C-alpha positions, -999 to +999 in steps of 0.1 A: +655+192-673+668+210-642+686+236-664+654+241-684+635+247-652+660+273-638+664+289-672+626+295-677+623+310-642+653+333-648+639+345-681+605+350-666+619+372-638+637+393-663+608+399-687+573+394-671+549+412-647+524+386-634+487+394-626+476+397-589+511+391-578+534+409-553+567+403-569+585+418-538+576+386-518+597+365-541+573+336-542+584+308-565+565+303-598+554+269-611+570+264-646+542+246-665+550+226-696+518+207-704+485+193-693+461+165-698+427+159-682+427+172-646+465+172-645+491+198-654+528+190-657+559+211-649+591+213-669+607+185-648+578+162-657+561+164-622+523+162-623+498+184-603+461+180-599+445+212-611+419+217-583+411+253-594+405+247-631+433+271-640+416+302-627+381+286-631+382+284-669+389+248-676+357+227-677+364+195-697+400+190-688+433+200-704+444+190-738+410+181-753+416+171-790+381+181-799+387+217-790+420+218-807+406+204-839+376+228-839+400+258-835+424+246-862+397+239-887+381+273-881+414+291-885+419+275-919+384+287-930+383+321-914+408+333-887+394+368-881+373+396-894+362+429-881+328+424-864+315+459-869+298+458-902+304+420-909+292+387-895+301+350-898+286+316-891+304+307-859+293+339-841+257+336-853+254+299-844+270+304-810+246+333-802+217+311-812+229+282-790+236+305-760+201+319-762+187+284-765+207+273-735+194+302-714+159+298-727+160+334-741+158+327-779+137+354-794+138+374-762+174+387-760+205+396-780+241+385-776+269+412-774+304+396-777+336+408-760+368+393-748+368+385-710+347+386-679+356+421-669+345+435-703+314+414-703+305+432-670+316+466-684+293+461-714+263+452-691+269+483-670+271+505-701+239+490-715+220+496-683+234+531-679+228+542-715+194+526-715+182+553-691+200+580-709+184+570-742+150+571-725+157+607-715+158+597-678+195+594-669+204+574-638+239+571-623+238+546-594+244+509-595+235+487-566+259+458-558+263+433-530+288+438-502+320+418-509+313+413-546+339+411-573+331+417-609+365+422-627+392+448-629+382+473-656+371+507-641+333+500-642+338+465-629+361+477-601+335+503-592+307+477-586+333+455-569+350+480-547+338+464-515+358+433-523+389+452-510+410+445-541+409+480-556+416+505-528+446+519-548+422+529-576+394+545-555+399+579-571+390+564-606+358+547-596+322+559-598+298+559-569+278+528-561+253+517-535+265+486-515+237+463-503+240+438-474+243+401-483+234+377-455+258+348-459+249+311-455+268+279-451+261+243-441+237+243-411+232+281-411+203+292-433+202+328-419+166+336-428+164+362-400+194+381-415+178+379-449+145+394-438+163+423-421+184+429-452+154+429-475+135+453-454+165+477-454+168+474-492+130+479-498+132+511-477+163+523-497+145+517-530+114+536-518+137+566-510+160+565-540+150+538-564+145+564-591+183+570-591+192+533-597+205+524-631+207+487-622+215+459-598+245+436-604+250+403-585+270+371-586+242+347-583+244+323-553+282+325-549+304+355-547+337+342-561+370+362-557+356+380-526+359+347-507+335+321-522+307+337-501+273+319-505+239+336-502+206+317-504+183+312-533+155+327-513+174+359-507+185+362-543+149+358-556+134+384-532+163+408-538+158+407-576+120+411-572+124+443-553+144+458-583+125+443-612+091+454-599+105+489-601+117+483-637+154+485-626+175+462-648+191+432-630+225+420-641+236+385-633+274+381-634+277+344-644+313+347-654+322+321-628+289+303-622+280+297-658+282+264-677+274+240-650+295+251-620+266+254-596+248+222-607+225+238-632+238+250-666+234+286-654+230+296-618+199+317-625+181+286-637+178+276-601+157+307-595+125+321-608+144+352-619+149+361-656+178+386-655+178+416-678+215+411-685+237+380-682+275+381-683+294+350-695+330+342-699+357+319-683+345+285-692+326+296-724+354+281-747+362+252-724+391+272-711+413+275-742+407+309-757+394+343-745+358+351-753+329+366-734+292+374-741+267+398-725+231+387-731+207+416-730+169+416-731+152+428-763+136+456-742+171+470-735+183+464-770+153+483-785+161+514-764+193+518-784+176+519-818+175+553-835+182+572-867+217+584-857+248+570-839+242+590-806+219+563-792+240+533-804+262+513-780+297+527-786+317+498-774+338+471-792+371+453-794+394+443-822+388+406-814+351+408-808+334+375-819+367+360-831+358+331-853+383+307-837+371+315-802+335+311-813+344+277-828+359+266-795+328+277-776+306+258-800+327+226-795+326+231-758+288+232-759+289+199-778+312+184-751+288+194-724+262+171-740+286+143-750+302+140-715+270+148-695+288+176-677+259+182-653+261+145-644+298+148-638+292+178-615+266+159-596+291+130-591+318+154-579+293+171-556+284+138-539+321+130-534+330+164-521+300+164-498+313+132-482+347+147-476+332+180-464+312+161-438+344+148-423+364+181-426+335+201-411+342+184-378+377+197-376+382+226-352+403+246-377+374+245-403+347+272-403+317+278-425+318+247-447+298+252-479+292+234-512+271+240-543+274+220-575+311+216-582+323+244-559+334+236-524+348+262-499+355+266-462+373+291-440+406+282-422+406+295-387+430+325-388+436+358-372+437+374-406+408+375-431+427+394-458+437+381-492+473+379-480+465+357-450+496+336-442+476+304-437+464+304-473+500+307-486+511+279-462+484+256-475+491+265-511+528+257-508+521+226-488+497+212-514+519+221-543+548+202-528+525+172-528+513+176-564+480+195-558+474+229-573+453+252-551+451+290-547+433+299-515+416+333-512+433+345-481+421+321-454+394+307-476+402+274-493+381+264-522+380+236-548+366+240-583+380+212-603+375+203-640+344+181-646+366+152-657+382+149-623+378+114-610+367+104-575+402+090-569+418+124-577+393+142-554+402+117-527+439+125-532+433+162-529+413+159-497+439+136-483+465+164-487+441+189-471+436+165-442+474+161-438+478+198-437+452+202-410+468+174-389+501+193-390 
């Protein structure tokens, strides 16, 4: 087994360029061979608790036979077909069920693509071309400070303040960055919210007629550092834009499918977004797929008698039947396993541990919503490469816990099947690290 371990790492080093990785640092890779439930296993047979749901995609646990069977059965019926000029049952049925789950059946349409970045890219294109088709072109998108929406050019542009994309600044289009008053346990920050909302209202009075849309990560900004804002702020922010008929885009790539305690984060608000971006957990974490849900009002602005007003966007694997079958099976599993009940159980257990951790002098800004927990580790560096994050990641991995801190921000976002005992074990390792 040791030879297999070393051989895989050697072959990887020779052939592969990994995402979001500085290969010059020479950090060791984890050679993964399998997974089951909330656990993944390396090539030596050692097990690790997956406390980050494998980059936030895995909802029901690894190795679900229901998902495997759904995909296999669909491949034998229809593996793929071009989706421009054709349709198929899995895509139609999935769109119907997504619209039912969002409460938008009869009020919106589903546009399929392949990943979270392109779901966002599609939403930006729809909002932008909507104004052009109306003969009133607008160029500016408003986004929240510190937001992250993916790494295609449009998604980078509206996420430039996350700090991830400085190398590509010359490729991006101009955006308007709005303040986002952050909140955490014991710090509601209503005074900061009121000041921010006044500033934004004044901005819209001056230049609202230039705004093509607003894009937000509802309630939690993910890769930018698991930054929380309040329900109150989100509702009032969206009201300022929608009362001026400016489309509001909710990027629910991370927050969708139960992560925040409701099936979609926007369902905790009174806001009906004009566009909703979905991906990551849509297939239960096994195949790439995404969806952009657009209001009928936006869809109708693309109708015409020639191609010039159509949405010229698509991918070879748009609405892949096998991926749609996985997504349909995942929706079934949500009901069969009571995923929202599982998230509520995890929330209660994590709240207990956060109460204890919050008293530690090295812990700052403890926060928890649904199945997402985060806090800051006291550090002189707040950047993505903060050493304290790497130290904790390595420390935890040596003890069989897979975490990937965002700089000095530690977060847990485990699969819904994670047991209380597994959560206790993860928090035990965090506590051990803090004591050291």
